[in-house]
Steps between C-alpha positions, in 0.01 A plus 500: 500500500341707235713688262251786482321688761231747395289765643212715349416856575307752303533304180873454527614139551854487635687162439817458700754248357683279756648169390840458656813692595561642147136488383554237221234461244355154601259260340283576811509871427399438128196312631400773737534777235271307268249458798540867584426604129198273507381679819562845370332432183180390678494763778361832401621646830864460392583809285875502509760246606830600662792258544738548776779285655524383862881505455671839498797366291319291230176575318550172307846368451423278192333171410604188715810345324434174653154491322663579184756213540224253598296584184789534252444168324130539459543868386751397245283224350178697494368665178537871464202669665412784749627367837329518832696787640459704186119439534515635858676818400256552195207433723592781724593731219153455346301492812232781497602618861815722501798365686794696665834360605663676799856398484722553798797264462642278224284354223655250239437229255140381514409750763611791265290342211204481727542869601550602132148333429332708764352832405714746709830457677620749763819435691714639766813711389719346772409124486330412171735306277400297185692215347431253219763230606391219266760509221813461723335172614478384137117558467295804403202683657225250453210678655430749223802719560644473148175628372379732765824701559547623141156622502562666831847635455585473132715241331848636604427554866319157522805332364729685723296389811471136370841451355698717745317336798621784705319684783275775387471777760159670565592841353614336175196268488274811535676669229484198272136446579508180697381687806225756463670686797779464741441678828686520841420190694347693784238623251441183311197361671330836518539561126375170407212518757386846339513371145302179592240692698451747206461212250270298727270821552433547123207321318592135471367471140715793385817349662426156335422663152808719517742211585343283224551779253861535593564127461394549128808724460708187465318421174426681171434866553171519317363211711611686804303794398195296434521342853533842649213640314276205594602524874406874497171440334417237759576720793331820386189311428447443880279752660721505808782613299301788352406590858868503596583716207228754605632474861845598380363831363335566829831446666663756276626321204573727207554801731855650536511424885414130467681433183825615674462209752303265284673194659291580820150510320403167632797430730423238779547564868783260588505376851775291654420168676663172600248231397564136611597255232231273381706243306 
């Protein structure tokens, strides 16, 4: 049985994770996530990817411990290099298509590292719980967590999460910056859907250039400014972009009335639907 089931509607690809009773991160799921990244990268129809879980209690529990045990000797003798799971997380972080994790349930270990590599994380106040449980097992987060979390949370909070290995509730995770937002469970899917539909309705080139520019924020500031400037120049050179700028003026941009609700200037009409899965 596939670990991922996907459906595409109006540019939003929803990928539902379903591996076993606690949604372990399995070798099969790693393979399917690589395949999905390849598909998304090649399909211009996919504008946003949303990850959800088929299990109401577990988004992804953690990486399969039996796999770690089976690979222990080969891992120990291998030269230091970026490992396969780190490459998967980095692949999704740097993909030009934006990704959103809709977390309703527990997420830990490698599952939490994968989510931290995605662009946006929104969780339910009642059920979203984050845990990095590696150190009590005698290991450490090996899927980019020791590098990703300090950048996301700051050094102190990253160490509290990794070394304390205690549950992080959704409200605290939002305050720390692990979650973009924590919302009531009853509103979670609607909040994620609205955001995904908005992003999918914007010009694809602008979305990709904006994400690429933000990725440069991990490097030297001057280089980031240069990347931002180059992206802006590429976009504004497009005649369609100039037409869209002119259209914004026709719609009321730069007038008191429209500037007061500027978020609605090009807001998409969001319709609800229940598409059938295609994968």
